[in-house]
Every structure is written in structure tokens, then in C-alpha cells.
N, C-alpha and C positions, 0 to 999 in steps of 0.2 A: 504492496501498499504506500506507502514511504515513496519506491519505487516513481507509484504512476501521480502521485503528488508533485516529483521534483519533478518527472517526465512535465506535468502540465505547467506546469508554471515556466516550463522552459528553459532554463539557467540553472545554476546550482545553488541557487537561494533558496535552505528551507526555515521553516515555522512548522514544528512538530510539537506537538501534545503528550509528552512521555505520559505522565502522572498529574491527574488531577487527586485532591485530597483536600483533610479539616484538620488542620494540624494542633487547634486549638479552641477552645469550644469553655465561654462559661458565663453563668447565669443568676445573676440576684433578684430576690424581690425581699429589702431588706425588710418594710414595713407592710407585709402579710402578715394577718387576714384585713386587718381594721383598713391599709388603704379602698380593699373590694367596695365599703361602704361610703365612699368619696365620690361629688360626681364629679365622673370622668371628661377631663379637660387637659390633658398635661401639655408642656414645653416638652417638646421629644426636643436634643440631643446629638451631633450626628457627627460623629469625626469619622475619615477614611483618609490610610497610611496606608502605603506601597513597601516593602524590602525586598531585597533581593542577594541571591547568593550567588556566582560561579558555583557547583557543585561537580567538576568537569567539564572537556571539551566540548566546549562550544554547547554545555549544559550549563539551565543557568535555573535558580528553584524563585518563584515569583511571591510574597503572600503578600495579600492582600487582608491590612485589618481592620473590621467594622465597627466599628462602637458606637452603642444607639442608649439612650438615658432617658427614661420619660418621670419627669417629676410634674406634681402637681405641688405650688405654691412652694417651697424650697426642700419639701419631701421629696425622696428615690420612689417611686415606684420599681422602678425594673431599672437594673441595667445588666445590657447582654452585649457579649465580644464573642467575635468571631475571628480566625485565623485563616481565613482560607488560599489555599497552597496549590502549585502546579508544577512540575518539572517539562523545562519546556525543552528541544532543541532548538538551538537560531544558529542558522549553517551559514555563509556566502554574503555577511552584511557587511557594512564598515560599522568603524565604532560608535557612527552618528545614529547610524540607524541604528542597530542594538539596543543604545539607551533610549530609544524613542518605543518600540516594541515590547518592551520592559517594562518602558515607566507608562504607555497609553493600552496598544493589544492587546495585554498580556490578563492588565488589570480589567479591560472588557470583559474575557473570556471571563475569569475566574468571578465578577459581579453576579450573573445570578444563580452560584452556588450560594454565595455570602448573603444573598437575599435569601434567598430558601432559607438558610437556617436561622436567621435573625425568623423571619413568620412564625415559624414553625417552635424557635425558644419563646417568641412571648408570648404565644397560645396555651402554648403547656404553664407556663408561668401563669396562665388562668384571667388573660387581661386579651382587649378587641386587639384584631390584627391591626398589625403595623408593616406597611406595605412599603419600601423603599423606590423613593423612582427613578429611574436610570438616572446614570451620572453618566458623563462626555468625562469623556480619559485623557482623550486628544484634544480637549481646550484647555482640563487643569495643567497638562504635560506642557504644554505651547505658554499657560499665565510663569509655570514651574521656571520651562527656560530662557522666559523672558524677565521674572525678576532675577537670574541669576545673571544675567548679561550684562543686566540697571546696575546688579550690586558689584559687580565685574569692575566696569565703568567710572563708579563711583568711587572705586576702592584704588584705582590708576588713580584719578584725579586729585586726590587726596594723598598720595603715594607720589605725584612727580609735582603740589607745592611744598615739597617736605625737604 
């Protein structure tokens, strides 16, 4: 099958999923059962992060960390954190292309699995379902690169003044 995908691409560039797995997961509902008796109008705080590690020649582990906390006033209703991971074979790309694949393409592939896990944990915790909206990881990656470039430009300007 890998040979078929490489042939379809028409060159030596490959992105292949080697393994998808949940690396870590936690759910806390510290104020149950009393919290169930309150009107359910939570403030939801979301945090999304990615991590990556080279795990072999052309192999990269990418971990998407999704954290969601629901609060009623200042009281925590629940906190869920999912570390959805995958090992990807990324071959034949430039360093810049690999950074973009790891920073945007791979998280896009991992997100539906993380979303399902968050929804499942929240429901099993006795709370109304939490449906995470789609995330544009391409836009987030481009924003991060622009911020890094801006920070680098500012650092160079400060260094030039001294």
C-alpha cells in the first residue's frame, strides 16, 4: 500500500501514518455530585498544544494535547485532558515542509480522535456533551511562524542597537 501511495504521489515524497494511539488521558470532576444541581451555563476554557519528537529515520511522533475545563462561576465542573498521538513516516520533504507537516497536517489528522475522546469522557462524567469545533491548524501554524519571524526581527533590531 505504501508503494501505491508513493506511486500516486508521483515522486519520492511520502506521508504515512504508522500508528495512532492515545498516549495519556485524564478526567476530573472535583465538585460532583453537588455541581449537577446547578444551572448548566459553564464557561469553557480550551487549550490546544502540539509536541513532536523524532523517533527514527523519517519517523516522527506528534502529540496533540487537548485540555478543556468547564467552570460554573469559579467552581470547576470538570477538567479533561487528552494526549492523542501518532507516529508518521515523513519522507522526501524539505525541513520547512516537514515543520509544516508536523505543525499542521498531522494535528489535523489527530484532532478528530481527540475530539471523540473529549466528548466521550465528558459524557461518561455525567455532563452534557461537549462538541469541540473544528480547528484550522494550517492557520494556527502560519500565525505561529509569523509570530516567530516577528520576534526574530525584533531581536535582530535590539541586537543591532547594541
